[in-house]
C-alpha positions as CSV (number, residue, x, y, z in Angstrom):
1,A,0.0,-0.2,-0.1
2,T,1.0,3.5,-0.6
3,P,1.9,5.5,2.3
4,P,-0.2,8.5,2.7
5,V,1.5,11.9,2.4
6,V,0.6,14.5,5.0
7,L,1.0,18.3,4.2
8,V,2.3,20.4,7.6
9,G,3.6,23.8,8.1
10,P,3.5,26.5,11.0
11,D,-0.2,26.6,11.2
12,T,-0.2,23.3,12.1
13,A,-1.0,22.8,15.7
14,G,-2.7,20.9,18.7
15,V,-5.0,18.2,17.2
16,G,-3.4,18.7,13.8
17,E,0.1,17.9,15.2
18,I,-1.2,15.1,17.3
19,L,-2.7,13.7,14.1
20,A,0.5,14.0,12.1
21,V,2.5,12.1,14.4
22,A,0.3,9.3,14.6
23,L,0.2,8.8,11.0
24,Q,3.9,9.3,10.7
25,R,4.3,6.6,13.3
26,A,2.3,4.6,11.1
27,G,4.3,5.2,7.9
28,A,3.0,8.4,6.3
29,I,5.4,11.0,4.9
30,L,5.3,14.6,6.3
31,V,5.8,17.2,3.7
32,G,6.3,21.1,4.3
33,Q,7.6,23.1,7.4
34,K,7.8,22.3,11.1
35,T,4.6,22.4,12.9
36,Q,3.8,25.3,15.6
37,G,4.5,23.2,18.6
38,H,1.6,24.0,20.6
39,A,-0.2,20.5,21.8
40,P,-0.4,20.3,25.4
41,Y,-2.6,17.5,26.9
42,M,-5.2,19.3,28.4
43,S,-7.9,18.3,30.9
44,L,-11.0,19.9,32.6
45,V,-10.7,20.5,36.1
46,R,-14.0,21.5,37.8
47,D,-14.3,23.2,41.5
48,G,-18.0,23.9,42.0
49,D,-19.2,26.5,39.4
50,V,-15.6,26.9,38.1
51,A,-14.4,24.8,35.4
52,V,-10.6,25.6,34.1
53,W,-8.7,23.6,31.0
54,M,-5.4,22.3,32.7
55,P,-2.3,21.1,31.1
56,V,-1.6,17.7,32.6
57,G,0.6,15.8,30.3
58,Q,2.5,16.0,27.2
59,W,1.9,14.4,23.6
60,L,5.3,12.7,22.7
61,K,7.0,12.3,19.2
62,S,8.2,9.0,18.2
63,D,11.5,10.2,19.5
64,D,10.0,10.7,22.9
65,E,10.4,14.6,22.7
66,P,7.0,16.3,23.6
67,I,5.3,17.9,20.8
68,N,4.5,21.1,22.7
69,G,7.3,23.5,22.5
70,N,9.1,21.9,20.0
71,G,6.9,21.2,16.7
72,V,7.0,18.5,14.4
73,E,9.8,18.1,11.7
74,P,8.6,17.2,8.2
75,D,10.3,14.1,6.5
76,E,10.4,16.0,3.5
77,P,11.2,19.6,4.6
78,V,9.9,22.3,1.7
79,E,9.6,26.0,2.3
80,A,6.1,27.4,1.5
81,A,5.5,29.9,-1.3
82,D,4.8,33.6,-0.8
83,P,1.2,34.1,-0.4
84,D,0.9,36.3,-3.5
85,A,3.1,33.7,-5.7
86,S,1.2,31.3,-7.9
87,G,1.7,27.6,-7.2
88,D,2.2,25.9,-4.0
89,P,5.7,24.1,-3.5
90,V,4.3,21.9,-0.6
91,L,1.5,20.6,-2.5
92,E,3.7,20.1,-5.6
93,R,6.1,17.9,-3.7
94,G,3.3,16.0,-2.0
95,L,2.1,15.1,-5.3
96,E,5.5,14.1,-6.6
97,I,6.1,11.7,-3.6
98,L,2.8,10.0,-4.2
99,A,3.2,9.6,-8.1
100,G,6.6,8.2,-7.4
101,K,5.3,5.7,-4.9
102,L,2.4,4.8,-7.4
103,E,4.8,4.3,-10.0
104,K,7.1,1.8,-8.0
105,A,4.2,0.1,-7.1
106,A,3.0,-0.5,-10.7
């Protein structure tokens, strides 16, 4: 089976980072830029009428480094294009990787 390609970047945060790491551990290829590094493990703590979300743990990458504060490095680093530029080099690289994997599988 062809592993999925996942596009990531500095706007990828929280659950997106957790999902990216889970998919990467399962063989997906991350393409793009380092993620934001904001994925604390939160729990809702209640005391009477007051409820507060509190960080209670950390999500870890495959190297046991926390995502929070560090972000997730892509397997294939690609700089994003200027927003005013035409084309998307991250998407283009992801499609190239998929095309190469599909050719090998055929």
